[in-house]
N, C-alpha and C positions, 0 to 999 in steps of 0.2 A: 354262363348263365344256367341257372337251375331249370330243370324241366320237369313238369308234373306228369308226363306220360311215363308209362311203365317201359321197361327195357324191351327192345324188340326181340321177338323169338326167331329162331333159324328160318321158319317158314316165310317171315317177312323179308329177311335178307335175300332168300332165294327169289322171292317175287320181285324185289327191286332189281336184282341182276338180270332177271329174265326181261324186265321191262326195258332196261337199257340195251339189252341185246336186241330186242325188237326195234328200238329206235335206230340202232345202227342198220339193221336190215332194211328198215323203211328208207333210210337215207340212201342205201345203195339202190333200192328200187326206183328211187327218184331220178336216177341218172338218165332214164329214158324219156323224161318229161321235160317241159320247157324250164329254163333256169329259174324263173320266178316261182315255180311250183316245187322246186327241189329243196327249198329251204324248210328245215324241220324245226319245230319249237317244242322243246321238252316240257311236259306237263309239270307245273310247279309242285304238285303233290309228290312227284318223284324226287324233285330237289329236296323237299323237306325230309322225306324218308331216307334219301341218300345221305343227307347230313346226319341224321340220327344214326345210321349205320356207321358213318365215320366216327362219331363219338364212341359208339360201342367198340369199334376197332381200336380207337385210341387206348381205351381201358385195357383191352386184351393184348395189346401189342407187346412183343418181347423187348421192345425198346422204350416202353412206357416210363421207366425210371430215369431215362436220359433227359437232361434239362437244357433247353436252349438258353443262351445268354443274349439279351438285348445289347447290342454293341454301339447303338446310337443311330443318328446323331443326337447329342444332348443339347445341341445349340441351334436346332432347326425344327420348327413345327410344320404343319401341313394344312391342307385345305379343310376348312370347317364350313358347314352348310347352314347351321341354325343354332340358336341358343334359347334356353328357357330359364327363368330366374324366379327363385322363391323370394319374395319380398321379405326383408329381415325382420324377425321378432326381436333380435338383439342387435349386435353390431355388424355381423357379417352376412353377406349375401350367399345363398346356396345357388350355384350355377350348374346347369347341365349344357354340355356342348355336344352337338351333333357333328360328326365328321363325315367326310365324303366316302371314306373306305376304311376307317379305323374304329367303328362303333361309337358308343356314347361314353363321355367322360364326365365326372362329377367332382366339384369342389365344395366343401363345406366351410372353407376359411378364405373364400374370395380369391382363389387362384394360387395360394401358397403351395398347396399340394393338390394333385388331381389323381383320381383312381378311375380305371375303366369299369363301367357297370353293365356293358352290353357287348361282350365279345365271345358269345357262345350261341350263334344263330346261323342259319344257312346263308344269311347275308348280313354283313356288318356295314353295308353302305347305307347311309342315313339321309333321308330326304327332308324330314321335319320331325320336331319334338314339341310337345305341348303338355302343360300342367292343367290339372283340374282346378278351376277357380275356388271351389268350395273345399277342396281337399288336396293340397300340394303333394301329398304322398302318392296320389294317383298320377302316373306319368304315362303318356302315350308316345310311342315311337313309330314313325312311318319309314320303312326301309326303301331304298332305291333313290339314289340321288337324282333330282329332277332337272339339274343343270345340263345333263347329258353331254358332258365332255367326251372326248374320244377314249378316255380311260375310266369313264363312269361304270359302275357295277349295278346289275339288276338287283332289285329288292325282292323280298319274299312276303310282302304284305305288312300288316300292322300288329304291333305288340303293345301290351299293357302291363304296367307294374302298379300294384296296390300298396307296396311297401318302400316307396322312394328309391326304386331301382335295384333292390336286393334280389328279387326274383321277377321273372317275366313270364307272361302267357301270350301265345300266339293267338290273335283275334281275327284271323281271316284276311280277305283281300289279296291272297297270294298272287293272283294273276295280274295285278296292277303294275308291278315291277318298278314304278316310280311313284312316290307320294310327295306332293308339293306342299300341302298345308293341312293341319289338323286344327279344328275349332271345337272346344268343349263348351257346352251350354253353361252360362254363368250361374244358374240356380240348380239345374238338374244334371248330375254327373253321368247319368245313363244316356244322355243325348249327346252324340258326337258327330261332327261332320268332317268328311275327308275329301280333299281335292286331289284326285289321282291323274297323272298325265299319261300313264300307259306305257307300253313297251317302247324302248329306244329305237330298236332296229327293225321292227316288224309291226304291222297293223294289228290291233286287237280291240275287242269291244269292252274289255274291263278297264274303262277309263271314264272320267267325268267326276261328278260329285256324288258321294255316298253318305248315307245317314244311318245311324243305329239309335234306337230308342230303348235298348236293353243292355247297355254297357258293352256292346260289341259281340254279343252272342249271334246276332243276325244283322245283316246289312241290306239296305235298299238303295238301288241306284236311282237318284232323283233328278239328275241332269245328265243327259247323254246327247252328244252331237253326231259323232261318226267314229269309225275305227281308227282314224288318224288325228282326231281332235279331242284332247283331254283337258282337264281342269288344272291350271297352273298356279292359281291363287284364289284366296277366299277370305272374306272378312265379314264379321257380324256387327250389326248395330247394337252397342252396349245397352241402349235404352229400350230396344225392342228386339229381343233375339229371334223373333220370327222373320226379321228382315236380314237377308244376306245377299252379298254381292260376289259373283264368281267371274274369274277371268278364264276363258278357254283358249287353247293354243293349238293350231293345226301345224303338225311338224312330224318329220321322220328323219333319222340320221341314216345315211347310206354309207357304204364303204368308200364311196367316191364323192360324197357331198356332206358338208355340215348341215345342220337343220335350219337353213335359212328359209325365207318366205318364197317358196317356189311358184312359178307361173301356174295360175289356176287356183291357188289357195285363196279362200275368201271367208273361212269359217272362224278365224280368231276374233275375239271380241268379249264384251262384257254382258252379263246376265244378272237379273235381279229377281228375288222372290220376296214376297211379303207374308207368306203363309208357311214358313218353315221348310220350304222346298217342294210343296205340293205342286205348285205351278211357277214357271219361270218365264221371263220375257227379256228380249234383248234390249240393252240400254246404251246405245252407241252414238246418240245424237251429238255431233260436234267433233267426234273422233275421225281420224283418217278413214278413207274408204276401206272396205273389208279386204281388198286385194293388197293393200299396203300395210295392213296390221300384222305384226309378228307377235312376239311374246309380250304380255302386259302384266305389270304388277299393280296392285291396288291397295289403298289403305285409307282410313278415315281418322278423324280427330275425336278422341274419346270424349272430351268436353263438349264438342259441337259435332255430333256425328252426321249431321246433314251436309258437312263439308267433307268431300272425298278428293283424293288425288289418284291419277292413273299415269303410270310410266309406260309409254308405248315405244316398242322397238319399231320405228316408223321407216317403211321401205320406200317412201316417196322419194324420187330423185331430188338431190339438193343442188348439185351443180356439177360441171365438168371436172374431172380429176386432173390435177396438175401432173407433170411428167414424173415427179417423185412419188405421187400417190398411186400410180398405176401398178406399183408393186407394194403388197401389204407387208406388215411387220414380219411375216414368216417367209418372205421371199417369193410369194406366189402372185400371180396376176390378180389385181383387185377386181372385185365385182362391181365397182363403182362407188361414188360418194352418195350415200343416202342421208336422209335427215337423222336417222338413228334415234338416240335418246330424246324423246319429246315428253314434256310434262303437261298434263291436262288437269283442270280443276272443275269440280262441280259443287255448287252451293244449294242444290235442290235434290239431294239424295240420289244422284246419278241420273236424273232425268235428262239433263243437258250438260255438255262439257265445253270448256273453253280453254284454248291453248294458253298456258302461262309461261312456258319456256321451250325453245328459245324465241324470244321476241325482240332481242337486241343483238347487235354484232358481237358483243362480248359473250353473252350466254350461247349464242350460235357456235362460236369458236370452241367454247368449253365443252358443250354437249356433243359436238361432232367427234371429239376425242374421248368422250366419256365411256363409251362402250366399244371403242375400236370398231373392227369390222365383225364383231361377234356379240351383238346385243342380246342374242338368245342365251348367253351364258348367265346373264344377270337378271334384270327385271324386277328388282326389289325396291320398294319405296316405303318410307316410314314418316308418319306425321307425328310431330310432337303432341303428346296427349293433352297438353295444357295450352298449346298455341297453334292455331290452325294455319298460321303463316310460316311456321318453321317446319321444313320438310327436308328429309335426308334422302338422297338419291344414290343408290349403290350401283357402282360400275367398276371400271378399272381403278379410278380413285373413288374415295367416299367424299360426296359433296353435300353441302347444305345451303339452303336459301332460308333467310330469316324475314323475307318480305314478300312471300308468296310467289316467288319465281322471277322477280325482277333482276336480282343479283345472286351470285353464288360464291361460296368459298369451298375450295377443294383441298383435301389432305393427300398429298402425293408421297412425301418422304417420311412422314411421321409414323407410318405403319406400312405393312406389306400391301400390295395392290390386289385387286380382284375381290370384290366384296359381295357376300351372299346372305348375311343376316344382321339384324340390328334390333336391340331392345332398349327402350327408354323407360326409366322408372316413372310411373304415373304420379308418384308422390314427390319426385325430385327429378326434374328434366335435366339437371346437370349430370345425372348418372347415366351413362351410356355404355352399353356393351356391344362390341362389333366382332363379327367373324369374317375371316377372309382366307385367301390361299396361303397365308403364313401363320394362321392360328387365330388367336383371340387377343383383342385389346380392350382396355377399359378406360374411360375418361370420367373424372370426378368433378370436372369444372366446365361441362358443356362443350368439350372439344378443344379447349385451350392446350391441354396436355394429354398424353395418352400413355398408359402402362401396358407394355407388351409381355406376352407369355410365350416364350419360345423354348425355354430350357426344361420344362417339366410337363409338356404336353406332346409326347413323342408320336406324332401321327403323320410324318412325312410320307410321301408316295414315291418310292423308287420305281423306275421302269426296268432297271437291269443292274448287272454287276460285272465287274472285271477285277483282275488281281495282277500284282506284279511279283517279282522274285527277289525283292529287296529283303533285308532282315532288320526288324520284323517286316513281314509282308503288309502291303497296303491293299485295301479294296477301293474300287472306284464305282460310282454310279451317277446316273442322271435322275433328277427329281422333278416332279411336276411343278412348274412355275418357280423353280429355285436355280435352275442350272445344274452344273455337275459339282460333285464333292468327292473327297477321298479321306481315308483314315487308316492308321495302322491298327492291325488286329493284335491286341495285347491280352495276354493271360492275366487273370487276377493274381495279385500277390499279397501276402500278409504284410501290412505296413510296418510292423515291428521287426519281423524276422527276415523279410525279403523272400521267403519261400513261396513257391507257386501254389496257388489254390485252384480248386475246381472252377471251371467257367472262364468267361472273358469279360473284360472291362467295358463299360459303357463310356464312350469318349465323345469329345467334340470333333466334328468333321471340319476339314478346311476346303477352301476353293480348289477345284480342279478344272482343266480345260474342258470346253464343251458346253452345249446348251442343255435345255431341259429335255429335249428329245434327241438323245445321243447315245451311240455306242462308244465304248472305249476298248483300246488294245494297247498294251504296254510291251515295249521291247523286252523280250526275256533276258537279254544280255546287258541291257542298260535301262534300269528303271527310270531314268530321267527322260527317256523318249516316250512320249505319250501321244497316241493317235486318238482323235476325238472328232466330234462334228457339232454343227448347229442343227438347224431343222432340215429335214428332208435330204439328208446325205451329203451336206456340204462339208466334206472331210477336211481335217487339218492335222498338222504335226506340231507338237510343242516340245521344246527342250526346257525342262523344268529348272535347269541351272540358271536360266535367264530370269530377270524380274517378271512379275506377273504379266502374262499375255505378250511380252515383248519377243519372246522366242518362238512365236507361232507362225507357221506358214500355211496358207491355203493350198490344198492339194486336189480340189475337185477336177476330174478329167474335163478337158475342153472338147467342145464339139464344133464341127464345121457348119457353116451357114446352111448347107443343104441336108444336114443330118437331123434326125429326129431329136427334139429336146429331151433331156434326161429327166426321168421320173424316179424320185426316191421316196421311200416310205418315211413317215414321220420319224421313226427310228430305223434309219437305214443300216444294214449290216456291213461290217468290214472286219477281216481277220488278218493276223500275221500267219504266214505259213509255218507249220511245225517243223519244216525242213530248212528254212532259211530266214533269218530274222529281218532281212531287208526286203523280202517278198511280201506284198500286201495284195489282198483280194478285196474289191469293193463292189457291192451290189446295188445297182439302180434297176432299170428293166433289162439291162445287159450286165454281164459280169466283166469287170476290169481287173487287170493284173499290173502291178508295178514291181519291178525288180530292183529299184533303187530308192526305196522308202517313200514312194509317192511323188517323186520329182517328175517322172514321166510315166505314161500309162499306155497300155495297149488293150483294145477291146477283145476279149477271147470267147465271146458268145454271141449268138443272135438274140433278139428279144425272147426271153424265156417265159413270158407271160401270155395269157390269152389276148391281150392287147385289143380288147373289145371297145370300139369307138363309142358305143352308147353308154359305156361305163366310165367315161372320162369326164370328170366333174370338176369341182373347184378345190379338191384336195387330191394329191396323187394316189392312184390305185393301179393295179396290174404292175406290181414292183416286186423285186426280190426282197425277202424278209429274213432268210437264214442261209448261211453258207458253212460248209464243213469240207476241209481237205484231209484225206486219210493220213494219219501219222505214220502209216506203214508204206505208203507209196506216193511220192510227189506227183502231182498232176491228176490224181484220182480225187475228183471234186463233186460234191453234191450241192444242189441249190434248190431251195424251196421258196415259193412265192405267196403273197398274200391272197391271190386268187386260186390257190389250190394246186398249182403245177409243181412237179418235181422232176428235175433233170439230173443226169450224171454224165461226166466226161472222164474217160480213162487216160486221155492223152494231153492233158493240160489245156483243153478247150479247142482242139482241132476238130473234134467231132462230139456231138451231144445226142443223148438218147432220152426220151421221156421215160420216167419211172413212176407210173401212176396206176398200174393195173390193180383194180379192186378197191381203190381208194374213194372215198365220198367226193362227189363233184363240188369243185370250187370251195372247199373247206380250208380255211386259212392255215398254212403251214407255220406253226409257232417255233419249231426247232428241229434241226436235223443234225445228227452226230455220226460221223464215220468211226467205226470201232478202231480202237488201238490194239485189239487182240486178234482180230481175224480180218483179212483183207477184203472179203466180200460182204461183211456184215455192216449194216447201217441201221440206226434208230431214228424214228421220227415221231413227233407229236403234232396234232392238229387241234385248233381251237375254234369252237363254234360260237363263241360269244356274240359275234356280229351277225349271227343268224338267230339270236335268242335261243341257242341250242346249248344245253349244258352236259351233253354226253361226253364222257372221257374218251379221247382217241389217242392210243399209243400203238405204234407199229414197229415191227422188226423185219428186216430183209436179210437173207443170207446169200443172195445172189445178185448183189450190186443193184438192187432195186427193181429187178424184173418182177418179183412177186413180193407181197407183203402179208405178214401174219400179225393179227392183233394180239398184243400182250398186255391188254388192259386188265386182265385177270379179275381180281375181286375189288378193284377200286370203284366205289359206288358213285362218285360224283366228279364232274369236270366243271369248267374246262381245264385242260392241261396246258401249261405254258412252257415247260422246259423238261428236258431229259438229259442226264449226264451218266457217263460210265464212271465206275470207281476206278481210281488210278492203281489199285493194288489187286482187286479180285475181278476177273472178267464176268462173273455171275452176278455181281452187285450193280444195280441200277438205282438211280434216284430220279424222282419227278417232282416238280413243283406244280401245285394246282391252285385253284381258287379257294381251297379250304385247308391248305397246308402241305406237308411233305410226306411222300411215300417212299419206301425202299423195298427192294426185292433182293433176296439172296440166291434165287434160283432162276435168274434170267427172265423174270416177268411172269412166271406161273402163278405165284402168290406174292401179294404185297402187304406190308405192314406200315402203319402210321409211325413216322420217325419222331420220337420225343413225346412226352406226355403233358407238357405244359404249355405248348404254343397255343395262343388264342386262335380264333378263326381269322386267318390272314390270307391275303391274296399274294401268293408267292409267284412273282413274275420272273425271277431268275435264281440261279443256284450254281455255285462252284464248289469244288473240292480241291483245296490247295495241294498240288502234288508233292511238295517237299514237307510241309508242315502237317499234312493230313487233317486239315480243318475244313468243315463244311460251313459255308456262309450263304445266307439266303437274302435276297432283296425283296421286300414286301411292298406292296402298293397300299400304304396306309398305316404301317407300324414300324417303319425304318428297317434296319438290318439286324440280323440275328446270327449267332455262330454256335457251332456244336463240334466237339471233338469226334472225329471219325473213327478213332481207335476202337471203341466198343463195337463198331459195325464191321470194319474190315480187318481188325487185329493185325495191323501193319507191323507193329513191333514184334509180335510173336512169329510172324512170317519171316522177318529179318533174322530173328534168333535161330529159327529152324534152318535157314539158309546157311548161316555161319556154322552150325552144329554139323550140318551135312557135309 
């Protein structure tokens, strides 16, 4: 993205680094206060300036000429959050697609080809996108996905393009973090309304409905409820733009709780203004009581705007759960059977509401399944602009009623599930564009058939990466809502001569064992033996020589009736020992060891977490998140947890010592790596995302974790997700951050951006293949990328010198 600001001077760089240093000092100081007060939230202006420093460092990097290769997958897309469509002047529609963490993409030929138009900003997580009705070259983008998945990323405000996405200007609202809806006035392009739902993990006042009357130069907050209640939807009366309806949602995500409707919540609901936002009043007559209202989506019929529909995530108890329903789809105890997706209609401009679905046994059964146990993820409803009785409800499936809610038809297999956006051509109701967790689909016949786009919109969200030692080697990773995939890493070749070219091929990925929240480990002596997991640490072993899934054995350690139930993170860690390929370590709240490939287990640690009873919610927390065994000494093992604890054992688990002196309190340990070069050296990264903290945390210990030294150096922006040692040079380290990859050749004193062409990507994991000397990164929003490590570590030259000597 082009930026109109001048290049930062060295004084600004010093200021940014000092500010981050101060943030770290403050986080240390907070260790003496109550846990709720220890959480620090980095000023968004520091994020903006930090990203600008990152761009300057990219240009100045000694590795700027190195080019990353996107290696795929070419056959899987990813989570998209919204669409904006330019109604055609000729034959083709121009479509903009907002993605959850891969920026904005544009097609001018109705999806034949796509190009990224928003991949240079401090956040490429997109909540909403809108076009100016009087000038479609004016495009507004609100950053920060409002669905607040566990892997959603914080936004950095709102951006505006006046040239159809060629250049962008930041227009403020940086502190909102999530933007759910943008409405541009139908006659005056300078009047824009924004519904902002606020921080995901912490309370903040920058949420609600905002309005600008000068094209975004200044903003006024025109509807505000409280620091935990933001605006999640907004719609304008097309016949009277002074009339708007807003949905507000009281919610927070905690490390141990999804953003459900907690006890005591009563602020979610609908508001209406008839004077352009000067005054608002609640308009909830006929809806469930406030204590039962969760997220609400709202829409109206363009031809008959007095008709509105509201999709309510309804927490009223529905019935007793059956035995099978007491465990949800993720293997966790169910929070009960609620009414869930309920559809209400108003025929009097939202003055009163009437339930239209479910009102029959058939619609009740359908809508109970419609949003699963997580209706807070969805909440979108669309009314046909030409027919007030045709309504689309977005949930796990996409569903439509053509009789005002009496009956529904759902699309389950025609497209990917989990739907987040829909556009209907007001001039042709048969033309429908939908976005979901698998990308974008288009129907030209009112939903009878759908055209999918998966091979040219590469925005899948990997959580992690692993590799095998086959030839050529494969990489494995788990993707948001797609399960696990793998592919060979292949160098580019000249199709005529067969000679190797610079870079790596983009390829299709194939199925691999495991779920969407899954680690992988591949036997280094037998690439057919793959360890994987489904959700929350349910580890399994697969022999890939068998037909798909037939060679899989569940390995989860068993517990006795009087033992504590096991707690595993969404992506629970397990590793193969570098000393013996049949020894496996698996982390829950305890560390387990198997010496026979997982057939039997022994628990080799106590609970290594804080194990705080008040922080045990509906999703596992206080769990092990990262494990590393020293390549130099069997039984020297480090463990880091999601609640910020670090432990070390030198005797294979017989005794354990805490290794947390000087570390920030309860800061998520994202990676720990025991050095392959020095027995007492260990590296660690921490991630403050879940505290809305974007400080980079990178640590080194040379005394087995007794003390830690920050080696963050000149890295201007976090969070940091992973650190790796180079397999050739002890002084070379790599880190993956939420804005790219950094490398140091002096052990962490100074860092450089690795590669000059990588877009702003969330690098969740990184490997360096020890034999082939190839770096591969797993990004959360842009697939996997590869880079030759030779220009960094000069492995071939070292080998030549060795033989010469």
